[in-house]
DSSP file (Angstrom, degrees, kcal/mol; ACC not computed):
  #  RESIDUE AA STRUCTURE BP1 BP2  ACC     N-H-->O    O-->H-N    N-H-->O    O-->H-N    TCO  KAPPA ALPHA  PHI   PSI    X-CA   Y-CA   Z-CA
    1    1 A M     >        0   0    0      0, 0.0     4,-1.9     0, 0.0     5,-0.1   0.000 360.0 360.0 360.0 -44.9    0.0    0.0    0.0
    2    2 A K  H  >  +     0   0    0      1,-0.2     4,-2.4     2,-0.2     5,-0.2   0.880 360.0  53.7 -63.4 -37.0    2.8    2.4    0.9
    3    3 A I  H  > S+     0   0    0      1,-0.2     4,-2.7     2,-0.2    -1,-0.2   0.902 107.1  51.1 -63.4 -41.8    4.6    1.7   -2.3
    4    4 A A  H  > S+     0   0    0      2,-0.2     4,-2.2     1,-0.2    -1,-0.2   0.888 110.8  48.6 -64.0 -38.9    1.4    2.5   -4.3
    5    5 A V  H  X S+     0   0    0     -4,-1.9     4,-2.2     2,-0.2    -2,-0.2   0.931 113.3  46.4 -66.8 -45.9    1.1    5.9   -2.5
    6    6 A V  H  X S+     0   0    0     -4,-2.4     4,-2.3     2,-0.2    -2,-0.2   0.916 113.1  50.1 -62.2 -43.8    4.8    6.8   -3.1
    7    7 A F  H  X S+     0   0    0     -4,-2.7     4,-2.2     1,-0.2    -1,-0.2   0.904 110.0  50.7 -61.5 -42.9    4.5    5.7   -6.7
    8    8 A G  H  X S+     0   0    0     -4,-2.2     4,-2.1     1,-0.2    -1,-0.2   0.886 110.1  49.6 -63.0 -40.2    1.3    7.9   -7.1
    9    9 A I  H  X S+     0   0    0     -4,-2.2     4,-2.7     2,-0.2     5,-0.2   0.907 109.6  51.7 -65.3 -42.2    3.1   10.9   -5.6
   10   10 A L  H  X S+     0   0    0     -4,-2.3     4,-2.6     1,-0.2     5,-0.2   0.902 110.1  48.6 -61.9 -41.6    6.1   10.4   -7.9
   11   11 A I  H  X S+     0   0    0     -4,-2.2     4,-2.2     2,-0.2     5,-0.2   0.918 112.7  48.4 -64.6 -43.2    3.8   10.3  -11.0
   12   12 A F  H  X S+     0   0    0     -4,-2.1     4,-2.2     2,-0.2    -2,-0.2   0.932 114.4  45.2 -63.2 -46.1    2.0   13.5   -9.8
   13   13 A V  H  X S+     0   0    0     -4,-2.7     4,-1.3     1,-0.2    -2,-0.2   0.924 115.3  46.3 -65.2 -45.4    5.2   15.4   -9.1
   14   14 A S  H  X S+     0   0    0     -4,-2.6     4,-0.6    -5,-0.2    -1,-0.2   0.860 115.6  45.5 -69.4 -33.8    6.9   14.3  -12.4
   15   15 A S  H >X S+     0   0    0     -4,-2.2     4,-0.6    -5,-0.2     3,-0.5   0.855 111.2  51.9 -77.3 -33.4    3.8   15.1  -14.5
   16   16 A S  H 3< S+     0   0    0     -4,-2.2     3,-0.2    -5,-0.2    -1,-0.2   0.754 101.5  62.6 -74.6 -21.8    3.1   18.4  -12.9
   17   17 A C  H 3< S+     0   0    0     -4,-1.3    -1,-0.2     1,-0.2    -2,-0.2   0.776 111.1  36.8 -71.5 -26.2    6.7   19.6  -13.5
   18   18 A T  H X< S+     0   0    0     -4,-0.6     3,-1.7    -3,-0.5     2,-0.2   0.437  84.8 121.9-107.0  -0.6    6.4   19.4  -17.3
   19   19 A R  T 3< S+     0   0    0     -4,-0.6     3,-0.1     1,-0.3    -3,-0.0  -0.454  85.6   7.1 -67.5 128.6    2.8   20.6  -17.6
   20   20 A G  T 3  S+     0   0    0      1,-0.2     2,-0.6    -2,-0.2    -1,-0.3   0.444  98.2 123.6  82.5  -0.2    2.6   23.6  -19.9
   21   21 A V    <   -     0   0    0     -3,-1.7     2,-0.6     2,-0.0    -1,-0.2  -0.837  54.9-143.1 -97.6 125.0    6.2   23.5  -20.9
   22   22 A E        -     0   0    0     -2,-0.6     2,-0.5    -3,-0.1    -3,-0.0  -0.767  12.4-145.3 -88.2 122.5    6.9   23.3  -24.6
   23   23 A L        -     0   0    0     -2,-0.6    -5,-0.0    -5,-0.1    -2,-0.0  -0.744  11.3-149.4 -88.5 130.5    9.9   21.0  -25.4
   24   24 A K        -     0   0    0     -2,-0.5     2,-0.1     1,-0.1    -2,-0.0  -0.778  22.8-106.5 -99.7 142.8   12.0   22.2  -28.3
   25   25 A P        -     0   0    0      0, 0.0    69,-0.1     0, 0.0    68,-0.1  -0.386  34.0-115.6 -66.6 144.2   13.8   19.7  -30.5
   26   26 A V        -     0   0    0     67,-0.1     2,-0.2     1,-0.1     0, 0.0  -0.662  32.2-113.4 -78.6 129.1   17.6   19.6  -30.1
   27   27 A P        -     0   0    0      0, 0.0     4,-0.2     0, 0.0    -1,-0.1  -0.472  26.0-165.3 -66.0 129.7   19.4   20.7  -33.2
   28   28 A L    >>  +     0   0    0     -2,-0.2     3,-0.9     1,-0.2     4,-0.9   0.615  67.6  88.4 -91.8 -14.2   21.2   17.7  -34.7
   29   29 A G  H >> S+     0   0    0      1,-0.3     4,-1.6     2,-0.2     3,-1.3   0.909  84.6  53.2 -52.6 -50.8   23.5   19.7  -37.1
   30   30 A P  H 3> S+     0   0    0      0, 0.0     4,-2.7     0, 0.0    -1,-0.3   0.771  98.5  66.5 -59.7 -24.9   26.3   20.3  -34.6
   31   31 A L  H <4 S+     0   0    0     -3,-0.9    -2,-0.2    -4,-0.2    -3,-0.1   0.890 108.5  38.6 -59.5 -38.0   26.4   16.5  -33.9
   32   32 A F  H << S+     0   0    0     -3,-1.3    33,-0.4    -4,-0.9    -1,-0.2   0.833 134.6  17.8 -82.6 -33.9   27.7   16.0  -37.4
   33   33 A H  H >< S-     0   0    0     -4,-1.6     3,-2.3     4,-0.1    34,-0.2   0.498  81.5-135.9-122.7  -3.8   30.0   19.0  -37.8
   34   34 A D  T 3< S-     0   0    0     -4,-2.7     3,-0.2     1,-0.3    -3,-0.1   0.817  71.8 -66.4  50.3  35.4   30.8   20.3  -34.3
   35   35 A N  T 3  S+     0   0    0      1,-0.2    -1,-0.3    -6,-0.1     2,-0.1   0.712 136.4  39.6  58.6  23.6   30.3   23.9  -35.6
   36   36 A N  S <  S-     0   0    0     -3,-2.3    31,-2.9    29,-0.1     2,-0.3  -0.139 118.8 -47.4-151.7-100.1   33.3   23.5  -37.8
   37   37 A S  E     -A   66   0A   0     29,-0.2     2,-0.3    -3,-0.2    29,-0.2  -0.986  48.1-169.5-146.8 153.3   34.0   20.2  -39.6
   38   38 A K  E     -A   65   0A   0     27,-2.1    27,-2.5    -2,-0.3     2,-0.5  -0.999  15.4-138.4-147.5 140.8   34.0   16.7  -38.5
   39   39 A V  E     -A   64   0A   0     -2,-0.3    99,-2.3    25,-0.2     2,-0.4  -0.877  20.4-174.0-104.7 126.9   35.1   13.4  -40.0
   40   40 A W  E     -AB  63 137A   0     23,-3.0    23,-3.1    -2,-0.5     2,-0.4  -0.911  16.6-137.7-116.7 146.6   33.0   10.3  -39.5
   41   41 A V  E     -AB  62 136A   0     95,-3.8    95,-2.2    -2,-0.4     2,-1.4  -0.865  18.8-125.9-102.1 136.0   33.8    6.7  -40.6
   42   42 A V  E     + B   0 135A   0     19,-2.7    19,-0.5    -2,-0.4    93,-0.2  -0.686  36.4 175.1 -79.3  95.2   31.2    4.6  -42.3
   43   43 A N  E     +     0   0A   0     91,-2.0     2,-0.4    -2,-1.4    -1,-0.2   0.850  61.0  21.0 -74.9 -36.6   31.6    1.7  -39.8
   44   44 A K  E     - B   0 134A   0     90,-1.4    90,-2.0    -3,-0.2     2,-0.4  -0.992  50.7-170.3-136.5 142.8   28.8   -0.5  -41.2
   45   45 A I  E     - B   0 133A   0     -2,-0.4     7,-3.7    88,-0.2     2,-0.4  -0.961  27.8-167.7-126.4 111.0   26.8   -0.7  -44.4
   46   46 A V  E     +CB  51 132A   0     86,-2.8    86,-2.3    -2,-0.4     2,-0.4  -0.864  20.1 167.2-116.2 132.2   23.9   -3.0  -43.8
   47   47 A S  E >  S-C   50   0A   0      3,-2.2     3,-2.1    -2,-0.4    84,-0.1  -0.984  77.8 -10.9-138.5 129.4   21.5   -4.8  -46.2
   48   48 A E  T 3  S-     0   0    0     -2,-0.4     3,-0.1     1,-0.3    -1,-0.1   0.863 129.3 -54.7  50.1  41.4   19.1   -7.5  -45.1
   49   49 A G  T 3  S+     0   0    0      1,-0.2     2,-0.4     0, 0.0    -1,-0.3   0.440 113.6 115.5  79.0   0.2   20.9   -7.8  -41.8
   50   50 A Q  E <   -C   47   0A   0     -3,-2.1    -3,-2.2     2,-0.0     2,-0.5  -0.892  61.4-135.2-110.0 132.4   24.4   -8.4  -43.3
   51   51 A N  E     +C   46   0A   0     -2,-0.4    -5,-0.2    -5,-0.2    -7,-0.0  -0.738  22.1 177.1 -86.5 121.3   27.3   -5.9  -42.9
   52   52 A F        +     0   0    0     -7,-3.7    -6,-0.1    -2,-0.5    -1,-0.1   0.369  42.2 113.8-104.4   2.8   29.1   -5.2  -46.2
   53   53 A A  S    S-     0   0    0     -8,-0.4     7,-0.1     1,-0.1   -10,-0.1  -0.456  77.5 -97.4 -73.6 146.8   31.6   -2.6  -44.9
   54   54 A P        -     0   0    0      0, 0.0    -1,-0.1     0, 0.0     7,-0.1  -0.220  26.2-130.5 -58.9 155.3   35.3   -3.5  -44.9
   55   55 A H  S    S+     0   0    0     -3,-0.1     2,-0.3     4,-0.1    -2,-0.1   0.900  85.7  66.6 -76.8 -43.0   36.7   -4.8  -41.6
   56   56 A F  S >  S-     0   0    0      1,-0.1     3,-1.6     3,-0.0     4,-0.5  -0.618  79.9-131.7 -88.7 139.7   39.8   -2.6  -41.4
   57   57 A H  G >  S+     0   0    0     -2,-0.3     3,-1.5     1,-0.3    19,-0.2   0.848 104.8  61.8 -57.3 -37.8   39.4    1.2  -40.9
   58   58 A R  G 3  S+     0   0    0      1,-0.3    19,-0.5    18,-0.1    -1,-0.3   0.719 106.2  47.7 -64.7 -18.6   41.9    2.0  -43.7
   59   59 A D  G <  S+     0   0    0     -3,-1.6    -1,-0.3    17,-0.1    -2,-0.2   0.480  96.7  93.9 -97.7  -5.0   39.5    0.2  -46.2
   60   60 A K  S <  S-     0   0    0     -3,-1.5    16,-2.6    -4,-0.5    17,-0.4  -0.264  76.3-109.4 -83.6 171.4   36.4    2.0  -45.0
   61   61 A D  E     - D   0  75A   0    -19,-0.5   -19,-2.7    14,-0.3     2,-0.3  -0.626  28.4-153.2 -94.1 159.2   34.7    5.1  -46.3
   62   62 A M  E     -AD  41  74A   0     12,-3.3    12,-2.4   -21,-0.2     2,-0.4  -0.932   5.0-151.1-130.8 157.3   34.6    8.4  -44.5
   63   63 A I  E     -AD  40  73A   0    -23,-3.1   -23,-3.0    -2,-0.3     2,-0.6  -0.996   5.6-158.6-129.4 125.7   32.3   11.4  -44.5
   64   64 A V  E     -AD  39  72A   0      8,-2.8     8,-1.9    -2,-0.4     2,-0.5  -0.926   8.6-163.1-104.8 120.0   33.4   14.9  -43.8
   65   65 A F  E     -AD  38  71A   0    -27,-2.5   -27,-2.1    -2,-0.6     2,-0.3  -0.899   3.6-161.6-101.7 126.5   30.6   17.2  -42.7
   66   66 A Y  E >   -A   37   0A   0      4,-2.4     3,-1.8    -2,-0.5   -29,-0.2  -0.824  26.3-124.2-104.8 148.1   31.4   21.0  -42.9
   67   67 A N  T 3  S+     0   0    0    -31,-2.9   -30,-0.1    -2,-0.3    -1,-0.1   0.608 107.3  67.5 -70.1  -8.4   29.3   23.5  -41.0
   68   68 A N  T 3  S-     0   0    0    -32,-0.2    -1,-0.3     2,-0.1     3,-0.1   0.364 122.8 -99.0 -90.0   6.3   28.5   25.4  -44.2
   69   69 A G  S <  S+     0   0    0     -3,-1.8    20,-2.5     1,-0.3     2,-0.2   0.464  82.5 129.6  93.6   2.1   26.4   22.4  -45.5
   70   70 A K  E     - E   0  88A   0     18,-0.2    -4,-2.4    -4,-0.1    -1,-0.3  -0.578  36.1-167.5 -86.8 154.2   29.1   20.9  -47.7
   71   71 A V  E     -DE  65  87A   0     16,-2.2    16,-2.2    -2,-0.2     2,-0.4  -0.994  13.5-159.2-142.8 147.3   30.0   17.2  -47.5
   72   72 A L  E     -DE  64  86A   0     -8,-1.9    -8,-2.8    -2,-0.3     2,-0.5  -0.997   5.6-170.0-127.0 125.8   32.7   14.9  -48.8
   73   73 A Y  E     +DE  63  85A   0     12,-2.8    12,-3.2    -2,-0.4     2,-0.3  -0.975  26.6 148.3-115.8 119.8   32.2   11.1  -49.1
   74   74 A Q  E     -D   62   0A   0    -12,-2.4   -12,-3.3    -2,-0.5     2,-0.3  -0.999  51.4-104.2-154.2 149.3   35.5    9.3  -49.8
   75   75 A A  E >   -D   61   0A   0     -2,-0.3     3,-1.5   -14,-0.3   -14,-0.3  -0.591  33.2-132.9 -71.0 134.5   37.3    6.0  -49.3
   76   76 A I  G >  S+     0   0    0    -16,-2.6     3,-1.6    -2,-0.3    -1,-0.1   0.889 104.1  57.4 -57.7 -41.4   40.0    6.5  -46.7
   77   77 A K  G 3  S+     0   0    0    -19,-0.5    -1,-0.3   -17,-0.4   -18,-0.1   0.622 102.0  56.2 -70.3 -10.9   42.6    4.7  -48.7
   78   78 A T  G X> S+     0   0    0     -3,-1.5     3,-2.5     3,-0.1     4,-1.6   0.342  72.9 132.9-100.8   6.8   42.1    7.2  -51.7
   79   79 A L  T <4 S+     0   0    0     -3,-1.6     4,-0.1     1,-0.3    -3,-0.0  -0.360  79.8  13.7 -57.2 131.9   42.8   10.3  -49.7
   80   80 A G  T 34 S+     0   0    0      2,-0.5    -1,-0.3     1,-0.1     3,-0.1   0.299 120.5  71.5  83.5  -9.3   45.2   12.5  -51.7
   81   81 A Q  T <4 S+     0   0    0     -3,-2.5     2,-0.3     1,-0.3    -2,-0.2   0.686 104.8  15.6-108.2 -26.8   44.6   10.4  -54.8
   82   82 A S     <  -     0   0    0     -4,-1.6    -2,-0.5     1,-0.0    -1,-0.3  -0.934  68.6-120.1-144.0 166.2   41.1   11.4  -55.8
   83   83 A D        -     0   0    0     -2,-0.3    -4,-0.0     1,-0.2    -1,-0.0   0.624  47.4-148.1 -83.5 -13.8   38.6   14.2  -54.9
   84   84 A G        -     0   0    0     -6,-0.1     2,-0.7   -12,-0.1   -10,-0.2  -0.212  42.1 -44.0  72.3-171.2   35.9   11.8  -53.6
   85   85 A R  E     -E   73   0A   0    -12,-3.2   -12,-2.8    17,-0.0     2,-0.3  -0.860  62.6-164.4 -99.3 115.2   32.2   12.5  -53.9
   86   86 A K  E     +E   72   0A   0     -2,-0.7    17,-0.4   -14,-0.2     2,-0.3  -0.773  26.4 121.3-102.9 144.8   31.4   16.1  -53.1
   87   87 A G  E     -E   71   0A   0    -16,-2.2   -16,-2.2    -2,-0.3     2,-0.3  -0.860  50.8 -86.3-167.2-157.8   28.0   17.4  -52.4
   88   88 A E  E     -EF  70 101A   0     13,-2.0    13,-3.5   -18,-0.3     2,-0.3  -0.878  29.8-159.8-129.2 162.1   25.8   19.2  -49.9
   89   89 A Y  E     - F   0 100A   0    -20,-2.5     2,-0.4    -2,-0.3    11,-0.2  -0.970   5.1-158.4-141.7 158.0   23.7   18.0  -46.9
   90   90 A S  E     - F   0  99A   0      9,-2.1     9,-2.6    -2,-0.3     2,-0.5  -0.997   7.3-152.4-135.4 141.1   20.8   19.2  -44.8
   91   91 A V  E     - F   0  98A   0     -2,-0.4     2,-0.8     7,-0.2     7,-0.2  -0.968   2.5-164.3-114.1 122.7   19.8   18.1  -41.3
   92   92 A Y  E  >> - F   0  97A   0      5,-3.3     5,-1.9    -2,-0.5     4,-1.2  -0.837   9.7-173.8-106.8  92.5   16.1   18.4  -40.4
   93   93 A S  T  45S+     0   0    0     -2,-0.8     3,-0.4     1,-0.2    -1,-0.2   0.871  77.1  51.4 -60.5 -45.2   16.3   18.1  -36.6
   94   94 A S  T  45S+     0   0    0      1,-0.3    -1,-0.2   -69,-0.1   -68,-0.1   0.841 120.0  36.6 -66.4 -30.5   12.6   18.0  -35.8
   95   95 A E  T  45S-     0   0    0     -3,-0.4    -1,-0.3     2,-0.1    -2,-0.2   0.540 105.6-129.4 -92.7  -8.5   12.0   15.1  -38.4
   96   96 A K  T  <5 +     0   0    0     -4,-1.2    15,-3.3    -3,-0.4     2,-0.4   0.940  57.8 146.4  55.5  51.7   15.4   13.5  -37.6
   97   97 A I  E   < -FG  92 110A   0     -5,-1.9    -5,-3.3    13,-0.2     2,-0.4  -0.953  35.2-166.0-121.0 136.9   16.2   13.4  -41.3
   98   98 A L  E     -FG  91 109A   0     11,-2.5    11,-2.9    -2,-0.4     2,-0.4  -0.991  11.3-170.2-119.1 128.3   19.7   13.7  -42.9
   99   99 A T  E     -FG  90 108A   0     -9,-2.6    -9,-2.1    -2,-0.4     2,-0.4  -0.980   8.6-159.9-125.0 128.4   19.7   14.3  -46.7
  100  100 A F  E     -FG  89 107A   0      7,-3.0     7,-2.0    -2,-0.4     2,-0.6  -0.867   5.7-158.3-100.6 138.0   22.8   14.3  -49.0
  101  101 A Y  E     +FG  88 106A   0    -13,-3.5   -13,-2.0    -2,-0.4     5,-0.2  -0.933  19.1 168.9-118.1 105.7   22.6   16.0  -52.3
  102  102 A F        -     0   0    0      3,-2.5     3,-0.4    -2,-0.6   -15,-0.1  -0.549  54.4 -78.6-104.2 177.3   25.1   14.7  -54.8
  103  103 A K  S    S-     0   0    0    -17,-0.4   -16,-0.0     1,-0.2   -18,-0.0   0.880 121.9  -1.6 -45.5 -57.6   25.2   15.6  -58.6
  104  104 A K  S    S+     0   0    0     -3,-0.0     2,-0.4     0, 0.0    -1,-0.2   0.187 123.0  75.4-122.4  15.4   22.4   13.2  -59.7
  105  105 A E        -     0   0    0     -3,-0.4    -3,-2.5     2,-0.0     2,-0.4  -0.955  52.4-161.0-133.2 149.6   21.5   11.5  -56.4
  106  106 A K  E     -G  101   0A   0     -2,-0.4    22,-2.8    -5,-0.2     2,-0.6  -0.976  10.4-163.4-127.6 115.7   19.6   12.3  -53.3
  107  107 A W  E     -G  100   0A   0     -7,-2.0    -7,-3.0    -2,-0.4     2,-0.5  -0.894   9.4-171.5-101.4 122.4   20.4   10.2  -50.2
  108  108 A D  E     +G   99   0A   0     -2,-0.6    16,-2.3    21,-0.3     2,-0.4  -0.960   7.0 178.7-119.2 125.8   17.7   10.5  -47.6
  109  109 A F  E     -GH  98 123A   0    -11,-2.9   -11,-2.5    -2,-0.5     2,-0.5  -0.960  30.3-132.0-132.3 145.6   18.1    9.0  -44.1
  110  110 A K  E     -GH  97 122A   0     12,-3.3    12,-2.2    -2,-0.4     2,-0.4  -0.829  36.1-132.6 -86.2 130.2   16.2    8.7  -40.8
  111  111 A I  E     + H   0 121A   0    -15,-3.3     2,-0.4    -2,-0.5    10,-0.2  -0.720  26.5 177.9 -92.7 132.8   18.7    9.6  -38.0
  112  112 A S  E     - H   0 120A   0      8,-2.4     8,-3.4    -2,-0.4     2,-0.7  -0.973  13.1-157.9-132.0 118.9   19.0    7.4  -34.9
  113  113 A V  E     + H   0 119A   0     -2,-0.4     6,-0.2     6,-0.2     3,-0.1  -0.860  16.4 173.4-101.7 113.2   21.6    8.5  -32.3
  114  114 A N  E    S-     0   0A   0      4,-1.6     2,-0.3    -2,-0.7    -1,-0.2   0.937  72.2 -20.4 -79.4 -51.6   22.7    5.6  -30.1
  115  115 A T  E >  S- H   0 118A   0      3,-1.2     3,-1.2     0, 0.0    -1,-0.3  -0.829  77.5 -87.8-142.6 179.3   25.4    7.5  -28.3
  116  116 A Q  T 3  S+     0   0    0     -2,-0.3     3,-0.1     1,-0.2    -2,-0.0   0.713 129.7  46.7 -64.7 -18.9   27.5   10.6  -29.1
  117  117 A D  T 3  S+     0   0    0      1,-0.1     2,-0.4    19,-0.1    -1,-0.2   0.320 108.4  57.0-108.0   6.5   29.9    8.2  -30.8
  118  118 A T  E <   +H  115   0A   0     -3,-1.2    -4,-1.6    18,-0.2    -3,-1.2  -0.961  54.0 179.2-143.9 123.1   27.4    6.2  -32.9
  119  119 A I  E     -HI 113 135A   0     16,-2.3    16,-3.3    -2,-0.4     2,-0.5  -0.989  12.7-156.4-122.9 128.2   24.9    7.4  -35.5
  120  120 A N  E     -HI 112 134A   0     -8,-3.4    -8,-2.4    -2,-0.5     2,-0.5  -0.895   6.5-163.5-104.1 132.3   22.6    5.0  -37.4
  121  121 A L  E     -HI 111 133A   0     12,-3.3    12,-2.4    -2,-0.5   -10,-0.2  -0.968   3.4-170.1-118.4 122.6   21.2    6.1  -40.7
  122  122 A T  E     -H  110   0A   0    -12,-2.2   -12,-3.3    -2,-0.5    10,-0.1  -0.954  26.8-120.1-113.4 123.2   18.2    4.3  -42.2
  123  123 A P  E     -H  109   0A   0      0, 0.0   -14,-0.3     0, 0.0     2,-0.1  -0.297  22.9-132.1 -64.3 143.2   17.3    5.2  -45.8
  124  124 A T    >   -     0   0    0    -16,-2.3     3,-1.5     5,-0.1   -16,-0.2  -0.394  30.3-101.2 -82.7 170.2   13.8    6.5  -46.4
  125  125 A S  T 3  S+     0   0    0      1,-0.3    -1,-0.1    -2,-0.1     5,-0.0   0.751 122.9  53.8 -65.5 -22.8   11.7    5.1  -49.2
  126  126 A S  T 3  S+     0   0    0    -18,-0.0    -1,-0.3     2,-0.0     2,-0.2   0.439  84.8 114.3 -91.2   0.9   12.6    8.1  -51.4
  127  127 A S    <   -     0   0    0     -3,-1.5   -20,-0.2   -19,-0.2   -28,-0.0  -0.469  59.2-150.5 -76.4 140.6   16.3    7.7  -51.0
  128  128 A D  S    S+     0   0    0    -22,-2.8     2,-0.5    -2,-0.2   -21,-0.2   0.733  89.5  68.6 -75.8 -23.5   18.5    6.8  -54.0
  129  129 A Y        -     0   0    0    -23,-0.4   -21,-0.3     1,-0.1    -2,-0.1  -0.864  67.2-172.4 -97.1 127.9   20.9    5.0  -51.6
  130  130 A K        +     0   0    0     -2,-0.5     2,-0.3    -7,-0.1    -1,-0.1   0.276  47.3  93.3-110.3  10.8   19.2    1.9  -50.1
  131  131 A Y  S    S-     0   0    0    -84,-0.1     2,-0.2    -9,-0.1   -84,-0.2  -0.799  70.5-120.4-109.5 147.7   21.6    0.7  -47.4
  132  132 A R  E     -B   46   0A   0    -86,-2.3   -86,-2.8    -2,-0.3     2,-0.4  -0.583  32.4-160.1 -76.9 145.4   21.6    1.4  -43.7
  133  133 A M  E     -BI  45 121A   0    -12,-2.4   -12,-3.3    -2,-0.2     2,-0.5  -0.959  14.3-154.7-128.2 147.7   24.8    3.0  -42.4
  134  134 A Q  E     -BI  44 120A   0    -90,-2.0   -91,-2.0    -2,-0.4   -90,-1.4  -0.991  16.7-159.4-118.1 126.4   26.4    3.3  -39.0
  135  135 A L  E     +BI  42 119A   0    -16,-3.3   -16,-2.3    -2,-0.5   -93,-0.2  -0.850  11.9 177.4-106.9 140.8   28.8    6.2  -38.5
  136  136 A I  E     -B   41   0A   0    -95,-2.2   -95,-3.8    -2,-0.4   -18,-0.2  -0.957  40.3 -90.3-131.9 153.9   31.5    6.5  -35.9
  137  137 A P  E     -B   40   0A   0      0, 0.0   -97,-0.2     0, 0.0     3,-0.1  -0.293  54.9 -88.8 -62.0 149.3   34.0    9.4  -35.3
  138  138 A F        -     0   0    0    -99,-2.3   -99,-0.1     1,-0.1     3,-0.1  -0.388  56.1-111.3 -57.3 129.3   37.3    9.1  -37.2
  139  139 A P        -     0   0    0      0, 0.0     2,-0.2     0, 0.0    -1,-0.1  -0.281  27.7-102.8 -70.2 149.8   39.5    7.1  -34.8
  140  140 A E              0   0    0      1,-0.1     0, 0.0    -3,-0.1     0, 0.0  -0.487 360.0 360.0 -66.7 136.0   42.5    8.7  -33.0
  141  141 A L              0   0    0     -2,-0.2    -1,-0.1    -3,-0.1    -3,-0.0   0.463 360.0 360.0 -84.8 360.0   45.7    7.7  -34.7
């Protein structure tokens, strides 16, 4: 009986603290670019439950997000040898959507943040890219 009373009081206190308060969505843009630029590694590329990303970091792809909306998608091992795929991106925080705009492609993803160090991207039905990706920060050398 005492547990039920304490539980009821906790529910009342916690619900009354948030009544009338409008919660604003947290902007997700800085997560990707840290208000400058940030390099992420494509740790996993998943289709039908199977990971197709290379095992070793030097063989994986990376994505550089710049705070001005530019993006670079490139294989780590081709740095300095090719320009990679350049484009633009937009983050729609309230919808939790990340969209890449490349020359003739639009990659659209639903964002799921597991931790500050892991971002899961699931393609939307309108995306030209059809694989799920997991991003992790570029590892310290």
